[in-house]
Structure formats: structure tokens, C-alpha cells
N, CA and C of each residue as an Amber inpcrd file, in Angstrom:
protein
   582
  30.7320000 -22.3590000  -4.0030000  29.5520000 -21.9700000  -3.2250000
  29.1560000 -20.5340000  -3.5250000  27.8790000 -20.2440000  -3.4030000
  27.3420000 -18.9260000  -3.7400000  26.6220000 -18.3620000  -2.5250000
  27.0130000 -17.1590000  -2.0800000  26.3590000 -16.5400000  -0.9390000
  25.2370000 -15.6320000  -1.4030000  24.0280000 -15.9210000  -1.0230000
  22.8680000 -15.1040000  -1.3750000  22.1430000 -14.7420000  -0.0860000
  22.1290000 -13.4280000   0.2250000  21.5080000 -12.9250000   1.4550000
  21.9440000 -13.7510000   2.6700000  23.2610000 -13.9550000   2.7780000
  23.8840000 -14.6030000   3.9310000  23.5860000 -16.0980000   4.0490000
  23.0060000 -16.7060000   3.0250000  22.7950000 -18.1440000   3.0310000
  23.7350000 -18.7680000   2.0330000  24.4720000 -19.7860000   2.4490000
  25.4120000 -20.4310000   1.5490000  24.6980000 -21.5150000   0.7610000
  24.8700000 -21.4720000  -0.5590000  24.2530000 -22.4500000  -1.4480000
  25.3230000 -23.4060000  -1.9710000  25.0880000 -24.6870000  -1.8180000
  25.9510000 -25.7000000  -2.4010000  25.1960000 -26.3460000  -3.5500000
  25.8020000 -27.2980000  -4.2270000  25.1220000 -27.9600000  -5.3360000
  23.8350000 -28.6390000  -4.8770000  23.7520000 -29.0010000  -3.6090000
  22.5710000 -29.6960000  -3.1090000  21.3350000 -28.8080000  -3.0750000
  21.5160000 -27.5070000  -2.8090000  20.3420000 -26.6350000  -2.7030000
  20.4020000 -25.4250000  -3.6310000  21.3620000 -25.4110000  -4.5640000
  21.4870000 -24.2930000  -5.4960000  20.2200000 -24.1190000  -6.3200000
  19.5210000 -25.2180000  -6.6140000  18.3090000 -25.1380000  -7.4270000
  17.1960000 -24.3660000  -6.7200000  17.3230000 -24.1250000  -5.4170000
  16.3330000 -23.3080000  -4.7050000  16.2400000 -21.9100000  -5.3100000
  17.3250000 -21.4390000  -5.9290000  17.3500000 -20.0960000  -6.5050000
  16.5170000 -19.9950000  -7.7700000  16.2290000 -21.1280000  -8.3870000
  15.5330000 -21.1300000  -9.6690000  14.3130000 -22.0420000  -9.5810000
  13.2150000 -21.5370000  -9.0540000  12.0160000 -22.3570000  -8.8940000
  11.5550000 -22.9280000 -10.2240000  10.9790000 -24.1030000 -10.1780000
  10.5200000 -24.7750000 -11.3950000   9.1180000 -24.3310000 -11.7560000
   8.8890000 -24.2130000 -13.0430000   7.5810000 -23.8070000 -13.5340000
   6.6930000 -24.9980000 -13.8090000   5.6240000 -24.7690000 -14.5310000
   4.6860000 -25.8130000 -14.8720000   5.4010000 -26.9300000 -15.6230000
   5.1960000 -28.1590000 -15.1800000   5.8320000 -29.2930000 -15.8440000
   7.2720000 -29.5150000 -15.4240000   7.7840000 -28.7570000 -14.4660000
   9.1190000 -28.9750000 -13.9400000  10.2150000 -28.1930000 -14.6280000
   9.9200000 -27.4900000 -15.7370000  10.9540000 -26.7430000 -16.4550000
  11.1100000 -25.3410000 -15.8800000  12.3380000 -24.8290000 -15.8690000
  12.6090000 -23.4680000 -15.4150000  12.6500000 -22.4940000 -16.5890000
  13.3280000 -22.8750000 -17.6540000  13.4820000 -22.0150000 -18.8290000
  12.7290000 -22.6190000 -20.0060000  11.9070000 -21.7920000 -20.6470000
  11.1340000 -22.2540000 -21.7970000  11.9450000 -22.1770000 -23.0850000
  12.7810000 -21.1200000 -23.2230000  13.5470000 -20.9490000 -24.4620000
  14.6860000 -19.9700000 -24.2440000  15.7630000 -20.1350000 -25.0220000
  16.8810000 -19.1980000 -25.0580000  17.2150000 -18.9190000 -26.5230000
  17.3420000 -17.6430000 -26.8640000  17.6880000 -17.2380000 -28.2260000
  18.8980000 -16.3130000 -28.1700000  19.9440000 -16.6310000 -28.9270000
  21.1720000 -15.8350000 -28.9250000  21.4880000 -15.3490000 -30.3290000
  22.2120000 -14.2460000 -30.3960000  22.6190000 -13.7590000 -31.7050000
  23.4350000 -12.4910000 -31.6150000  23.7170000 -11.9140000 -32.7620000
  24.4790000 -10.6660000 -32.8640000  23.7030000  -9.7140000 -33.7570000
  23.5430000  -8.4880000 -33.3040000  22.9250000  -7.4390000 -34.1190000
  24.0430000  -6.6300000 -34.7600000  23.9720000  -6.4760000 -36.0720000
  24.9460000  -5.6640000 -36.8040000  24.3320000  -4.3080000 -37.1090000
  25.0180000  -3.2600000 -36.6730000  24.5400000  -1.9000000 -36.8750000
  25.4760000  -1.1920000 -37.8490000  24.9420000  -0.7370000 -38.9700000
  25.7640000  -0.0830000 -39.9910000  26.2320000   1.2850000 -39.5250000
  27.3820000   1.7170000 -40.0360000  27.8890000   3.0410000 -39.7180000
  26.8650000   4.1200000 -40.0410000  26.7110000   5.0860000 -39.1350000
  25.7370000   6.1510000 -39.3120000  24.3690000   5.8350000 -38.7420000
  24.1240000   4.5740000 -38.3910000  22.8270000   4.1820000 -37.8250000
  22.8450000   4.2690000 -36.3060000  21.7040000   4.6270000 -35.7390000
  21.5950000   4.6720000 -34.2790000  20.7270000   3.5480000 -33.7300000
  20.0090000   2.8260000 -34.6070000  19.1880000   1.6980000 -34.1630000
  19.3180000   0.5400000 -35.1540000  19.0950000  -0.6580000 -34.6430000
  19.0350000  -1.8550000 -35.4820000  18.2750000  -2.9060000 -34.6950000
  17.7250000  -3.8970000 -35.3880000  16.9230000  -4.9170000 -34.7210000
  17.3130000  -6.3150000 -35.1770000  16.9100000  -7.2920000 -34.3700000
  17.0190000  -8.7010000 -34.7290000  15.6570000  -9.3370000 -34.4870000
  15.2920000 -10.2700000 -35.3440000  14.0340000 -10.9870000 -35.1990000
  14.2980000 -12.3430000 -34.5510000  13.4990000 -12.6700000 -33.5410000
  13.6440000 -13.9310000 -32.8170000  12.3070000 -14.6700000 -32.8390000
  12.2970000 -15.9750000 -32.5450000  11.0170000 -16.6720000 -32.3620000
  10.2240000 -16.0010000 -31.2400000   8.9210000 -16.0540000 -31.3170000
   8.0540000 -15.3460000 -30.3800000   8.2680000 -15.7960000 -28.9310000
   8.3460000 -14.8070000 -28.0150000   8.4500000 -15.0690000 -26.5800000
   7.3610000 -14.2860000 -25.8500000   7.0760000 -14.6870000 -24.6360000
   6.1280000 -13.9790000 -23.7790000   6.8910000 -12.8640000 -23.0560000
   6.5660000 -11.6130000 -23.3350000   7.3100000 -10.4840000 -22.7660000
   7.2080000 -10.4140000 -21.2510000   6.1510000 -10.9600000 -20.6670000
   6.0010000 -10.9260000 -19.2030000   6.8970000 -11.9470000 -18.5230000
   7.5400000 -12.8220000 -19.2960000   8.3860000 -13.8720000 -18.7320000
   9.8020000 -13.8520000 -19.3020000  10.1450000 -12.8220000 -20.0800000
  11.4000000 -12.8400000 -20.8310000  12.2520000 -11.6080000 -20.5820000
  13.5660000 -11.7670000 -20.7620000  14.4770000 -10.6330000 -20.6970000
  15.5490000 -10.7990000 -21.7630000  16.2070000  -9.6850000 -22.1060000
  17.3490000  -9.7360000 -23.0190000  18.5940000  -9.3130000 -22.2530000
  19.6330000 -10.1110000 -22.3700000  20.9130000  -9.8460000 -21.7160000
  21.8840000  -9.2540000 -22.7340000  22.6000000  -8.2140000 -22.3180000
  23.6370000  -7.5620000 -23.1210000  24.8970000  -8.4250000 -23.0410000
  25.3700000  -8.9260000 -24.1930000  26.5320000  -9.8190000 -24.2040000
  27.7640000  -9.1790000 -24.8170000  27.8590000  -7.8560000 -24.7330000
  29.0440000  -7.1640000 -25.2070000  28.8530000  -6.5320000 -26.5760000
  29.7200000  -5.5760000 -26.9080000  29.6310000  -4.8710000 -28.1710000
  31.0280000  -4.4970000 -28.6560000  31.1110000  -4.0530000 -29.8810000
  32.3990000  -3.6260000 -30.4050000  32.2780000  -2.9980000 -31.7730000
  33.0950000  -1.9810000 -32.0120000  33.1400000  -1.3430000 -33.3250000
  34.0110000  -2.1730000 -34.2580000  33.7250000  -2.1140000 -35.5460000
  34.4520000  -2.9180000 -36.5180000  35.5910000  -2.1670000 -37.1840000
  36.1210000  -1.1430000 -36.5210000  37.3610000  -0.5390000 -37.0010000
  38.1330000  -0.0210000 -35.8020000  39.2990000   0.5560000 -36.0240000
  40.1710000   0.9410000 -34.9140000  39.7400000   2.2240000 -34.2370000
  38.8690000   3.0100000 -34.8530000  38.4240000   4.2720000 -34.2690000
  37.1380000   4.0640000 -33.4790000  37.2210000   3.1540000 -32.5000000
  35.9910000   2.7640000 -31.7960000  35.4270000   3.9100000 -30.9720000
  36.2430000   4.5230000 -30.1220000  35.7880000   5.6820000 -29.3460000
  34.6180000   5.3810000 -28.4350000  34.3540000   6.2910000 -27.4980000
  33.2630000   6.0810000 -26.5660000  31.9000000   6.1560000 -27.2210000
  31.7690000   6.9700000 -28.3040000  30.4530000   7.1380000 -28.8910000
  29.9840000   5.8990000 -29.6260000  30.9120000   5.0550000 -30.0700000
  30.4880000   3.8540000 -30.7770000  30.3780000   2.6580000 -29.8410000
  31.1790000   2.6440000 -28.7920000  31.1960000   1.4880000 -27.8970000
  30.2310000   1.6680000 -26.7400000  28.9840000   1.9330000 -27.0570000
  27.9610000   2.0930000 -26.0290000  26.6020000   1.8630000 -26.6580000
  25.8850000   0.8580000 -26.1860000  24.5780000   0.5430000 -26.7560000
  23.6790000  -0.0610000 -25.6980000  22.3660000   0.0230000 -25.9230000
  21.3940000  -0.6270000 -25.0460000  20.5630000  -1.6100000 -25.8610000
  20.0310000  -2.6210000 -25.1710000  19.1680000  -3.6230000 -25.7780000
  17.8290000  -3.6470000 -25.0650000  16.7660000  -3.9080000 -25.8180000
  15.4410000  -4.0800000 -25.2150000  14.5980000  -4.9740000 -26.0930000
  13.6090000  -5.6220000 -25.4760000  12.6040000  -6.3910000 -26.2130000
  11.4630000  -5.4460000 -26.5250000  11.3300000  -5.0390000 -27.7730000
  10.2880000  -4.0770000 -28.1390000   8.9980000  -4.7520000 -28.5820000
   9.0740000  -6.0520000 -28.8520000   7.8810000  -6.8490000 -29.1380000
   8.2210000  -8.3010000 -28.8440000   7.2650000  -9.1760000 -29.0110000
   7.4960000 -10.5880000 -28.7080000   8.5000000 -11.2390000 -29.6570000
   8.8020000 -10.5840000 -30.7910000   9.7240000 -11.1500000 -31.7760000
  10.8780000 -10.2240000 -32.1410000  11.0410000  -9.1140000 -31.4140000
  12.0470000  -8.1190000 -31.8150000  12.9620000  -7.7070000 -30.6700000
  14.2650000  -7.8070000 -30.9130000  15.2850000  -7.2400000 -30.0240000
  15.8130000  -5.9840000 -30.6980000  15.7880000  -4.8540000 -29.9760000
  16.2630000  -3.5960000 -30.5470000  17.5320000  -3.1370000 -29.8420000
  18.5120000  -2.7280000 -30.6500000  19.7390000  -2.1110000 -30.1470000
  19.7120000  -0.6310000 -30.4840000  20.1070000   0.2120000 -29.5190000
  20.1290000   1.6620000 -29.7160000  21.4780000   2.1960000 -29.2410000
  22.0550000   3.1200000 -29.9980000  23.2990000   3.7890000 -29.5920000
  23.2530000   5.2280000 -30.0670000  24.2190000   6.0130000 -29.6110000
  24.4020000   7.3340000 -30.1760000  24.9790000   7.1300000 -31.5790000
  24.4840000   7.8450000 -32.5560000  24.9040000   7.6300000 -33.9410000
  26.4160000   7.7540000 -34.0940000  26.9880000   6.8950000 -34.9020000
  28.4310000   6.8830000 -35.1190000  28.7210000   6.4330000 -36.5410000
  29.8950000   6.7810000 -37.0460000  30.2810000   6.3580000 -38.3880000
  30.7830000   4.9270000 -38.4110000  30.9940000   4.3370000 -37.2390000
  31.5330000   2.9820000 -37.1680000  30.4610000   1.9220000 -37.3400000
  30.7820000   0.8350000 -38.0900000  29.9570000  -0.3620000 -38.0460000
  30.0860000  -0.9540000 -36.6420000  29.0370000  -1.6320000 -36.1820000
  28.9710000  -1.9960000 -34.7720000  28.3050000  -3.3470000 -34.6110000
  28.7920000  -4.1560000 -33.6890000  28.2120000  -5.4620000 -33.3770000
  27.7880000  -5.4860000 -31.9150000  26.5880000  -6.0160000 -31.6410000
  26.0850000  -6.1270000 -30.2720000  25.5770000  -7.5470000 -30.0610000
  26.1450000  -8.2540000 -29.0920000  25.6920000  -9.6000000 -28.7790000
  24.5050000  -9.5690000 -27.8350000  23.5490000 -10.4800000 -28.0510000
  22.3760000 -10.5380000 -27.1740000  22.0250000 -11.9870000 -26.8390000
  21.3130000 -12.1390000 -25.7310000  20.7550000 -13.4250000 -25.3340000
  19.3870000 -13.1780000 -24.7240000  18.3530000 -13.7670000 -25.3020000
  16.9930000 -13.6330000 -24.7940000  16.6380000 -14.9130000 -24.0510000
  16.1980000 -14.7740000 -22.8080000  15.7870000 -15.9140000 -21.9870000
  14.3040000 -15.7740000 -21.6740000  13.5480000 -16.8260000 -21.9610000
  12.1300000 -16.8660000 -21.6110000  11.9280000 -17.9250000 -20.5380000
  11.3950000 -17.5030000 -19.3890000  11.1340000 -18.4470000 -18.3030000
   9.8360000 -19.2060000 -18.5540000   9.7350000 -20.3660000 -17.9380000
   8.4970000 -21.1370000 -17.9850000   7.4380000 -20.4540000 -17.1220000
   6.1970000 -20.8330000 -17.2920000   5.0940000 -20.2500000 -16.5140000
   5.3120000 -20.4780000 -15.0190000   5.0470000 -19.4180000 -14.2400000
   5.1180000 -19.5210000 -12.7840000   6.4970000 -19.4110000 -12.1860000
   7.5160000 -19.1230000 -13.0060000   8.8910000 -19.0650000 -12.5010000
   9.2770000 -17.6680000 -12.0260000   8.9480000 -16.6330000 -12.8150000
   9.4680000 -15.3020000 -12.5050000   8.5490000 -14.1960000 -13.0040000
   8.6410000 -13.0560000 -12.3130000   8.0530000 -11.7980000 -12.7850000
   9.1850000 -10.9940000 -13.4200000   8.9530000 -10.4760000 -14.6240000
   9.9980000  -9.7810000 -15.3700000   9.5490000  -8.3520000 -15.6640000
  10.4050000  -7.3690000 -15.3180000  10.0640000  -5.9590000 -15.4980000
  11.2140000  -5.2740000 -16.2370000  10.9770000  -4.8460000 -17.4890000
  11.9840000  -4.0950000 -18.2330000  12.0090000  -2.6460000 -17.7400000
  13.1970000  -2.0900000 -17.6040000  13.3570000  -0.7270000 -17.0940000
  14.3260000   0.0660000 -17.9570000  13.9990000   1.3290000 -18.2170000
  14.9620000   2.2590000 -18.8110000  15.2880000   3.3040000 -17.7580000
  16.5680000   3.5660000 -17.5740000  17.0100000   4.5160000 -16.5490000
  17.6850000   5.6940000 -17.2350000  17.2090000   6.8900000 -16.9470000
  17.7090000   8.1180000 -17.5500000  18.7230000   8.7640000 -16.6130000
  19.9940000   8.7220000 -17.0110000  21.0670000   9.3110000 -16.2080000
  21.4190000  10.7240000 -16.6730000  20.5150000  11.3970000 -17.3730000
  20.8280000  12.7380000 -17.8570000  20.7490000  13.7850000 -16.7620000
  20.2240000  13.4270000 -15.6120000  20.2300000  14.3360000 -14.4740000
  21.6670000  14.6260000 -14.0430000  21.8940000  15.7890000 -13.4370000
  23.2450000  16.1120000 -12.9510000  23.5460000  15.4130000 -11.6260000
  22.5280000  14.8380000 -10.9960000  22.7330000  14.1610000  -9.7060000
  23.5690000  12.9030000  -9.8840000  24.4850000  12.6810000  -8.9580000
  25.3100000  11.4750000  -8.9860000  24.5570000  10.2750000  -8.4310000
  23.5290000  10.5340000  -7.6360000  22.7720000   9.4590000  -7.0050000
  21.2870000   9.8310000  -6.9900000  20.4350000   8.9270000  -7.4390000
  18.9980000   9.1900000  -7.4480000  18.2520000   7.8640000  -7.4370000
  16.9460000   7.9130000  -7.2330000  16.1440000   6.6950000  -7.1960000
  15.1290000   6.6850000  -8.3390000  14.6690000   5.4720000  -8.6870000
  13.6450000   5.2960000  -9.7220000  12.6730000   4.2260000  -9.2470000
  11.3820000   4.5490000  -9.2940000  10.3520000   3.5780000  -8.9290000
  10.1880000   2.5720000 -10.0550000   9.9850000   1.3090000  -9.7060000
   9.7880000   0.2800000 -10.7200000   8.5910000   0.6140000 -11.5960000
   8.7320000   0.3680000 -12.8930000   7.6520000   0.6560000 -13.8390000
   6.3970000  -0.1430000 -13.5040000   5.2410000   0.4640000 -13.7870000
   3.9750000  -0.2130000 -13.5590000   3.6250000  -0.3870000 -12.1020000
   4.2450000   0.4100000 -11.2200000   4.0160000   0.3050000  -9.7720000
   4.2610000  -1.1100000  -9.2650000   5.2180000  -1.7850000  -9.8780000
   5.5290000  -3.1650000  -9.4910000   6.1860000  -3.2170000  -8.1220000
   6.0130000  -4.3470000  -7.4560000   6.6440000  -4.6050000  -6.1710000
   7.2490000  -6.0040000  -6.2150000   8.4940000  -6.1350000  -5.7270000
   9.1810000  -7.4220000  -5.7550000   9.7400000  -7.7540000  -4.3810000
  10.0740000  -9.0100000  -4.1810000  10.7470000  -9.4550000  -2.9640000
  12.2500000  -9.3380000  -3.2120000  12.9430000  -8.3910000  -2.5730000
  14.3750000  -8.1930000  -2.8480000  15.2280000  -9.4340000  -2.6090000
  14.7980000 -10.3350000  -1.7470000  15.5910000 -11.5390000  -1.4670000
  15.4670000 -12.5810000  -2.5690000  14.5510000 -12.3570000  -3.5380000
  14.3590000 -13.3090000  -4.6400000  14.5300000 -12.6320000  -6.0030000
  15.1860000 -11.4870000  -6.0220000  15.2190000 -10.6680000  -7.2360000
  16.6480000 -10.3900000  -7.6910000  16.8580000 -10.4100000  -9.0020000
  18.1420000 -10.0190000  -9.5800000  17.9150000  -8.9830000 -10.6720000
  18.9810000  -8.2660000 -11.0240000  18.9220000  -7.2570000 -12.0790000
  19.8190000  -7.7040000 -13.2240000  19.2480000  -7.7540000 -14.4350000
  19.9790000  -8.1710000 -15.6310000  20.3680000  -6.9260000 -16.4220000
  21.6470000  -6.8090000 -16.7550000  22.1620000  -5.6390000 -17.4690000
  21.7980000  -5.6950000 -18.9410000  21.2560000  -4.5810000 -19.4550000
  20.8690000  -4.4920000 -20.8610000  21.6580000  -3.4550000 -21.6310000
  22.7940000  -3.0090000 -21.0680000  23.6430000  -2.0580000 -21.7770000
  23.4170000  -0.6130000 -21.3660000  24.3040000   0.2420000 -21.8560000
  24.2830000   1.6610000 -21.5300000  24.7600000   2.4510000 -22.7420000
  24.0770000   3.5450000 -23.0520000  24.4970000   4.3820000 -24.1780000
  24.5930000   5.8360000 -23.7180000  25.4830000   6.5900000 -24.3360000
  25.6450000   7.9850000 -23.9850000  24.7050000   8.8430000 -24.8230000
  24.4170000  10.0330000 -24.3260000  23.5180000  10.9310000 -25.0380000
  24.1280000  12.3050000 -25.2920000  25.3410000  12.5430000 -24.7710000
  25.9160000  13.8810000 -24.9260000  27.3330000  13.8910000 -25.4860000
  27.7940000  12.7680000 -26.0390000  29.1120000  12.7370000 -26.6740000
  30.2650000  12.4530000 -25.7500000  30.0260000  12.3700000 -24.4350000
  31.0970000  12.0450000 -23.4920000  31.2880000  10.5420000 -23.4610000
  32.5270000  10.0840000 -23.4510000  32.7620000   8.6480000 -23.4620000
  32.0950000   7.9970000 -22.2640000  31.3450000   6.9500000 -22.5410000
  30.5840000   6.2790000 -21.4900000  31.4960000   5.6410000 -20.4470000
  32.6860000   5.2310000 -20.8370000  33.5560000   4.5320000 -19.9140000
  34.1860000   5.4540000 -18.8810000  34.1000000   6.7670000 -19.0720000
  34.6030000   7.6900000 -18.0680000  33.5820000   7.9030000 -16.9560000
  32.3660000   7.4440000 -17.1590000  31.3320000   7.6130000 -16.1430000
  30.3440000   6.4560000 -16.1910000  30.7940000   5.2490000 -15.8080000
  29.8840000   4.1120000 -15.8410000  28.7280000   4.2940000 -14.8720000
  27.5410000   3.8980000 -15.2930000  26.3570000   4.0110000 -14.4500000
  26.1120000   2.6870000 -13.7430000  25.6560000   2.7700000 -12.5050000
  25.3550000   1.5790000 -11.7240000  23.9400000   1.6260000 -11.1860000
  23.3890000   0.4570000 -10.8800000  22.0340000   0.3870000 -10.3530000
  21.9040000  -0.8450000  -9.4660000  21.1490000  -0.6990000  -8.3840000
  20.8340000  -1.8470000  -7.5400000  19.4510000  -1.6570000  -6.9410000
  18.8910000  -2.7450000  -6.4180000  17.5490000  -2.7240000  -5.8430000
  17.6350000  -2.1970000  -4.4180000  17.0090000  -1.0380000  -4.1720000
  17.0470000  -0.4210000  -2.8570000  16.0230000  -1.0500000  -1.9210000
  14.8190000  -1.2930000  -2.4510000  13.7580000  -1.9460000  -1.6740000
  12.7730000  -2.5850000  -2.6620000  11.6140000  -2.9660000  -2.1900000
  10.6670000  -3.7320000  -3.0120000  10.1550000  -2.9830000  -4.2290000
  10.2090000  -1.6570000  -4.2170000   9.6310000  -0.8740000  -5.3070000
  10.5920000   0.1330000  -5.9330000  11.8650000   0.1600000  -5.4870000
  12.7550000   1.2630000  -5.8600000  14.1380000   0.7930000  -6.2790000
  14.6340000   1.3660000  -7.3800000  16.0070000   1.1660000  -7.8140000
  16.8590000   2.3450000  -7.3670000  18.0630000   2.0560000  -6.8780000
  19.0410000   3.0910000  -6.5470000  20.0000000   3.2070000  -7.7230000
  20.1450000   4.4140000  -8.2650000  20.9570000   4.6400000  -9.4650000
  22.1360000   5.5490000  -9.1230000  23.3100000   5.1980000  -9.6180000
  24.5280000   5.9480000  -9.3150000  25.3320000   6.1850000 -10.5920000
  26.0420000   7.3250000 -10.6200000  27.0360000   7.5390000 -11.6720000
  28.1840000   8.3470000 -11.0940000  29.3240000   8.3320000 -11.7850000
  30.5410000   8.9240000 -11.2400000  30.7280000  10.3830000 -11.6170000
  30.2320000  10.7740000 -12.7970000  30.4850000  12.1080000 -13.3210000
  29.1580000  12.8260000 -13.5590000  28.9420000  13.9510000 -12.8710000
  27.6760000  14.6610000 -12.9890000  27.4350000  15.2820000 -14.3460000
  28.4900000  15.4950000 -15.1350000  28.3340000  16.1000000 -16.4610000
  28.0050000  15.0690000 -17.5390000  28.2790000  13.8120000 -17.2620000
  28.0310000  12.7700000 -18.2510000  26.5540000  12.4150000 -18.2870000
  26.0230000  12.1960000 -19.4800000  24.6150000  11.8620000 -19.6360000
  24.4950000  10.5290000 -20.3570000  23.6420000   9.6550000 -19.8370000
  23.5270000   8.3190000 -20.4060000  22.1350000   7.7520000 -20.1600000
  21.8030000   6.7400000 -20.9420000  20.5940000   5.9500000 -20.7630000
  21.0340000   4.5050000 -20.5520000  20.4740000   3.8350000 -19.5630000
  20.7880000   2.4280000 -19.3180000  19.5120000   1.6040000 -19.3830000
  19.6680000   0.3330000 -19.7430000  18.5460000  -0.6080000 -19.7510000
  18.8680000  -1.7450000 -18.7860000  17.9030000  -2.0750000 -17.9440000
  18.0200000  -3.2420000 -17.0760000  16.6960000  -3.9870000 -17.0690000
  16.7320000  -5.2390000 -16.6530000  15.5220000  -5.9970000 -16.4220000
  15.5380000  -6.5070000 -14.9880000  14.4660000  -6.2660000 -14.2650000
  14.3230000  -6.7390000 -12.9010000  13.5940000  -8.0770000 -12.9520000
  14.2120000  -9.1260000 -12.4120000  13.6340000 -10.4670000 -12.4500000
  13.4160000 -10.9540000 -11.0290000  12.1570000 -11.1900000 -10.6790000
  11.8180000 -11.7370000  -9.3610000  11.4040000 -13.1940000  -9.5270000
  12.1330000 -14.0940000  -8.8730000  11.7820000 -15.5080000  -8.9150000
  10.6750000 -15.8090000  -7.9270000   9.7500000 -16.6330000  -8.3550000
   8.5820000 -16.9670000  -7.5330000   8.8910000 -18.0960000  -6.5520000
């Protein structure tokens, strides 16, 4: 069973969480893959079949360096949909070859509102807020946040100061980090089900 806003969902009503789009389908397409980033590179891309950016998100499915000297600077990357056919991975430049797993999900028409967000944790504040891009407003009881990865910007290992984010209200994200000296950029996607 899954507890969502104090309501228990069983198999009988779990589908309430995922409204059906036109024609009864919830998901229009899913594309998965791995982006390979060569040593010394800070960006790399993968080409996917065309998706509607207003209905799609990319999920971060893990990363890893291809040698034993992985370190914090190599094991940190973000993913974003930069066009209808392109997934971009970004990290702080490193000498290590790097692999980043991704999954792109495109919802059917009428299922969800999708808002890509970049969060800048370079502030010294441990806690701050960010307004949703495009002055968007969502229903918090029907909204989830999809993680798109986190990369460092100042050479400090990202794992010593993981960044967190949650939906504070209909228009605002609450952002937290553990170490005020650590600087990072995170990517998330806010998905509101209709």
C-alpha cells in the first residue's frame, strides 16, 4: 500500500494517481539509454525519438566513472531535455570517462503538466526557496518531483553535501543543503497530474 497525503492506496484505486489521457493511455513513450562522457569533457548528449517537452521529463538513473579514481568531481552530473530530441548530461570537467543512465518519459495528452527546473545551490545559505519557472502553479496534492541529478561547481565532493528539494506550496520549491561552503547545481522536473 502507498500513503499519499494521508490516503491509503491499494491496487483497486492506485490508478487514481495516474489519470488517463486521450484514448485511455497514460504514457505515450519511454526512451532509455546511457550517455558516455569522455575524459576531459564536461558535456555530452544522446539523441532520442522526438517528444513533446511540455509533457516529458528525464529521470537520472545513476552514474559512474570508468576507472578507480572516481572522486567526487567525476561522480556528479545533471540531465536535462534541451530539445525534443536531445538529452544533455553536464558535469564538472574530469579526466575520467563517465557513464550516465537516463530514462525519458512522455505522458499522453491531458495527463500532466511538466516543468523542468535548475536549482543553483551556490548560495552560502543552507535553506532557501525558488519560485517555479514560468510563474507556474501546481496542486501540491497531485504533484511529484523527479530527480535529474546534481553536479558540483567548486571542486568539493558532492556527496559531502547532498542537496535536497521539496514542494513548499503551489508555486515554490524549498531547497536545502548540508554544507554552506559546498556549491552545486541540481536538476529536477516538477510533474503535476491532471
